[in-house]
C-alpha positions, 0 to 999 in steps of 0.5 A, a space after each residue: 536439497 530441502 533443508 538448504 532451500 529452507 535455510 536460504 529462504 529464512 535467511 532471505 527473509 531475515 535480509 528483507 526484513 532488516 533492510 524494510 526497516 532502513 526504509 522511511 514512508 513517504 508522506 503525503 497532504 491531501 487537502 479539501 476542497 469545495 470545488 465539485 470534482 468531475 470524475 473524467 480521468 483528466 483533473 482538470 479543476 483548479 483544486 487538482 492543480 493546485 493538489 500537491 503532486 507526489 514523488 515519482 513512484 519507484 520500484 517497489 524494493 525501493 533501488 531500480 528507477 522505473 522505466 516510466 514515470 507516474 505521479 498521483 494526488 489526492 483531494 477529499 470533501 465531505 463525500 468522497 475521497 479523490 485519486 488522480 494518477 498519470 502514468 507514461 506509457 508508449 504502450 496502452 493495452 488492456 483486455 479484461 472487460 469483467 469487474 472482479 477479475 485479475 486485473 493485475 494480469 494488464 497493466 494496472 494502477 492500485 490503492 491500498 487503504 489502511 484507515 486504522 493503521 493496524 495492518 487487518 481490514 483494508 482495502 485493495 482497489 485496482 483499475 486497467 486502461 478499460 476501467 475495468 475494476 477490481 475491489 476487495 476487503 481483506 480482513 488480514 495480510 496474506 501471510 495470516 489465514 484469513 478470509 479475503 472478500 472478493 465479492 464485496 463491492 464499493 458502492 457509490 464508486 466513480 472511477 474514469 480514464 483517460 488516455 493520450 493515444 490510443 487504446 490497444 492500437 500498436 501502429 502508434 506511440 502513446 503518451 500516457 494514460 491518467 485515471 481519476 477515482 472517487 471513493 465514497 467516505 461511507 465505504 471508507 467508514 466501514 474500516 475506521 473504528 470510529 466511524 468519522 471522515 479523518 479531519 486533520 488525521 492520517 491514513 496508511 495508504 499506497 499505490 502501486 502500477 503494474 506493468 508488463 512486458 508484452 507480445 504482439 500477435 496479430 495486432 493483439 497486446 498479450 503479457 509476454 513469455 520467455 523461450 520456455 512458454 511462462 510469463 516474464 516477470 511483472 514490474 512493480 512501481 509504487 509510492 511508498 517502498 515496500 522493501 520487498 515484492 509484496 504490497 500486502 506488508 501494510 506497515 510500509 505503507 505512506 502516511 497522507 495526512 488530511 487537511 481542512 485547509 484547500 489546495 495550494 495552503 501550506 501545511 506541514 505533517 511530520 511522522 508521529 515518534 509512536 509510529 516509529 515504535 511501530 515500525 520495530 515491533 513490526 520488526 519483532 512480529 517479522 522476526 518471531 514468524 521466522 523464528 516460528 519458520 526456522 524452529 517450529 515454535 514462537 521465541 520465548 525470550 525477546 533476545 532470541 528475535 533482537 528485540 529487548 530493548 528498542 531505541 527510537 529517536 536516541 530514546 531507550 524502550 523497554 520491551 516486554 513479551 508474554 506468550 499465551 495459548 494463543 501466540 504472544 503479545 508484545 508491548 511497550 509503554 510509549 515515551 512519548 505518549 505514555 500510551 501502551 503500544 501492543 502487536 499480536 501474533 497474528 499482526 494486529 496492532 492495538 493501542 491503548 491510551 493513557 
């Protein structure tokens, strides 16, 4: 029985890993603004009006359409990176009031930021309709052993909530709640290797909205339970599909390009071909983890993980792998940039420029 369960989990992981490579991450262009942004949850400034609105959020696995619509916008200036999100919701409720509690036990909005795109040293930010926040610095995704800096706080953070309706009042039907967040660049530079504002560059970013079915007792909201007294599963609605119910696979996050053009000006961003090679390297990383879970050791040959050769944009790419005492390295020489693109056994990505 135990062996059958393990086999099912392995096969499921393989199917999911395969499905993920078929999902192209979404892109967004964040424009620079010279207008003073008042963080009040309303986004009424002209810059916000002209800023492009994201696509509607999708279910985290990229298949189902969420029950309620969600959209986000972004702006930036020389001091802050700004976020705005509007979330339709007929019952707006929240109970958690202490900072750094598990905010996703309420309906919440979440921001994930990986400045260098190496899946390590990234930020997670969550907030509920009471404007209670939880901010974390994550050294490595949970799939790898590493500390999570839960006590880390965003210094200089600004956040506000606006509610079109009444909070924690079940007697009426609400319309939406919106959030506005400003994170200082000085904080975000901590995980950016060149320690600069990313002008005309891209970062890997994603957004999640956690939504729960609710129970109502004596006029108070709480997470709904099933007939066994267990909490029902939450809904996870995201900007860019993850392919699996796991936000902590940063290689699937979207691409945000920071344009120096003002909101409303035309700008184009195309995902670089080297990024598409990275997607394939992370596929091999996940395949290696599956292989080790199944066999108790790393695959010694690329053929065992379907990685002998890659093809990106009709170009065949030779893959190399070397096992070492700690684990392994897999790398390629990009036919597009000439750079060496390398991934390690812990998922860390390294680019060696030509």
